[in-house]
C-alpha positions in Angstrom: 32.9 41.9 8.5 29.6 42.3 6.5 31.0 40.1 3.8 31.9 37.3 6.3 28.4 37.5 7.8 26.8 37.3 4.3 29.0 34.4 3.5 27.9 32.6 6.6 24.3 33.3 6.0 24.6 32.1 2.4 26.1 28.8 3.6 23.4 28.3 6.2 20.7 29.0 3.6 22.3 26.5 1.2 22.4 23.9 4.0 18.8 24.5 5.0 17.7 24.2 1.4 19.6 21.0 1.0 18.1 19.6 4.2 14.6 20.6 3.1 15.1 19.0 -0.3 16.4 15.8 1.3 13.3 15.7 3.6 10.9 16.3 0.7 12.6 13.5 -1.3 12.2 11.1 1.6 8.5 11.9 2.0 8.0 11.5 -1.7 9.7 8.1 -1.6 7.5 7.1 1.4 4.4 8.0 -0.7 5.7 5.8 -3.5 6.4 3.0 -1.0 2.9 3.0 0.4 1.3 3.4 -3.1 2.8 -0.1 -4.0 0.1 -1.5 -1.6 -2.8 0.9 -2.2 -2.6 0.5 -6.0 -3.4 -3.1 -5.6 -6.2 -2.6 -3.2 -4.3 -3.8 -0.1 -5.6 -1.2 2.4 -6.0 -2.8 5.8 -3.5 -5.4 7.0 -0.7 -6.1 9.5 1.9 -8.8 9.9 0.4 -10.4 13.0 -0.9 -14.0 13.1 -4.2 -13.1 14.5 -6.3 -10.2 15.8 -9.3 -8.1 14.7 -11.4 -9.6 12.0 -11.6 -6.2 10.3 -8.1 -6.4 8.9 -6.0 -9.0 7.1 -3.3 -10.7 9.2 -0.5 -11.6 6.8 1.4 -13.4 9.6 -1.2 -16.1 9.5 0.1 -19.0 7.2 -3.5 -19.3 5.8 -3.0 -15.9 4.2 0.2 -16.7 2.4 -1.8 -16.5 -0.9 -2.4 -12.8 -0.3 1.4 -12.3 -0.3 1.8 -14.3 -3.4 -1.0 -12.3 -5.1 0.8 -9.1 -4.0 4.1 -10.3 -5.6 2.3 -11.1 -8.8 0.3 -7.9 -8.9 3.2 -5.7 -8.1 5.1 -7.0 -11.1 2.1 -6.8 -13.4 2.0 -3.1 -12.7 5.7 -2.2 -12.2 7.8 -4.8 -13.9 5.9 -5.9 -17.0 9.0 -7.4 -18.6 8.9 -10.2 -15.9 5.5 -11.3 -17.1 5.8 -14.0 -19.8 3.3 -15.9 -21.9 2.0 -19.2 -20.8 3.3 -22.1 -22.9 1.0 -24.7 -21.6 -1.4 -26.4 -24.1 -4.6 -25.0 -22.5 -3.4 -22.3 -20.1 -6.6 -22.8 -18.0 -5.6 -20.3 -15.4 -4.7 -17.5 -17.8 -2.2 -16.6 -20.5 0.5 -15.1 -18.2 3.2 -16.6 -16.0 5.9 -15.3 -13.7 8.9 -17.0 -12.1 8.6 -17.8 -8.4 11.9 -16.0 -7.8 10.4 -12.7 -9.0 7.3 -13.1 -6.7 9.5 -14.0 -3.7 11.8 -11.0 -4.4 8.9 -8.5 -4.4 7.5 -9.9 -1.2 10.9 -9.8 0.5 11.4 -6.2 -0.7 8.2 -4.8 0.6 7.3 -7.1 3.6 10.7 -8.6 4.5 8.9 -12.0 4.6 9.7 -15.3 2.9 7.2 -16.9 0.6 6.0 -20.5 0.9 5.3 -21.2 -2.8 1.9 -22.7 -3.5 -1.3 -22.5 -5.6 -3.8 -19.8 -4.6 -7.3 -21.2 -5.1 -10.7 -19.9 -4.0 -11.6 -16.3 -4.7 -10.5 -14.6 -7.9 -7.7 -14.0 -8.8 -6.7 -17.7 -8.8 -3.2 -18.7 -9.3 -1.7 -22.0 -10.3 1.9 -23.0 -9.4 3.9 -25.7 -11.2 7.0 -25.7 -9.1 8.8 -23.0 -11.1 6.2 -20.6 -12.5 2.9 -19.0 -11.3 0.1 -19.1 -13.9 -2.6 -16.5 -13.9 -4.8 -14.1 -15.8 -3.4 -10.6 -15.3 -6.8 -9.0 -16.1 -7.9 -10.1 -12.7 -5.6 -7.7 -11.0 -7.2 -4.6 -12.7 -9.0 -2.3 -10.3 -11.8 0.1 -11.4 -10.3 2.8 -9.1 -6.6 3.1 -8.3 -5.5 4.9 -5.1 -2.1 6.4 -4.4 -0.7 7.7 -1.1 0.2 11.2 -0.2 2.3 11.1 2.9 1.8 14.3 5.0 3.2 13.5 8.4 6.0 11.3 9.5 6.9 10.2 13.0 10.2 8.3 13.4 10.4 6.0 16.4 13.2 3.8 17.6 12.2 0.7 15.7 9.7 1.9 13.1 8.4 4.8 11.2 4.8 6.0 11.3 3.5 7.6 8.0 0.2 9.4 7.9 -1.6 11.0 5.0 -4.4 10.8 2.4 -5.3 8.5 -0.4 -6.1 10.0 -3.7 -7.5 8.7 -7.0 -4.9 8.2 -9.7 -7.3 9.6 -12.3 -8.5 12.4 -10.1 -5.9 13.5 -7.6 -8.1 16.2 -6.0 -10.5 13.4 -4.9 -9.2 12.2 -1.6 -11.7 9.9 0.0 -9.6 8.4 2.8 -6.9 8.9 5.2 -4.3 6.3 6.2 -1.8 5.3 8.9 1.1 3.0 8.0 3.9 1.6 10.1 7.1 0.3 8.5 10.6 -0.6 9.7 13.7 0.9 8.0 15.9 -1.8 6.5 18.2 -2.5 3.6 17.2 -4.3 0.4 19.9 -5.0 -2.2 22.2 -2.6 -0.2 19.7 0.2 -0.5 17.9 2.0 2.3 14.2 1.4 2.2 11.3 0.2 4.4 9.4 -3.0 5.1 5.7 -2.5 5.8 4.4 -3.6 9.2 0.8 -2.4 9.0 -1.5 -0.2 7.0 -5.0 1.0 8.0 -7.3 3.2 6.0 -10.3 5.3 7.2 -12.8 6.3 4.6 -14.3 9.8 4.8 -17.2 9.1 2.5 
């Protein structure tokens, strides 16, 4: 009898351990997911068309350029092989290019939104578009301080997941100057379970 009880307890312990490991892995993946935005300095936004002037509304067609800049910046950091040298005579917008399909794929993966391909003028970084490629200077995406996300609390609702935690500096992980709240919807991208961001808000503590 004691052996049977011990066997049952062992099975339960293994199951609990596997469940805890799975949960820890999911939280880690959530942190990586949110960090794809924070590492580019995208800290306060939603997908609405309008609302408070304090955050960026990516549902507004006027802000399509911000999605394009995300698609470029994400690949500069995470998919360097997709960045090619400009072959124009002067390369007035910078020495780097990326295919429009790569930009659209990144935006679809993280926002579940389509891209209306266009030039992005005005504030730096500026981006030119020739119908196939985006032309840019990748140095304009470099941030003095890069922040990553540490997800510490998760609340799963019916239609979306709320993730809360702290931002920390890449070069100094103990320095955590801000907290964040992110909302995302679960969905599949390339047949893999992931999330698409709905909103992200950051509150600075210092």
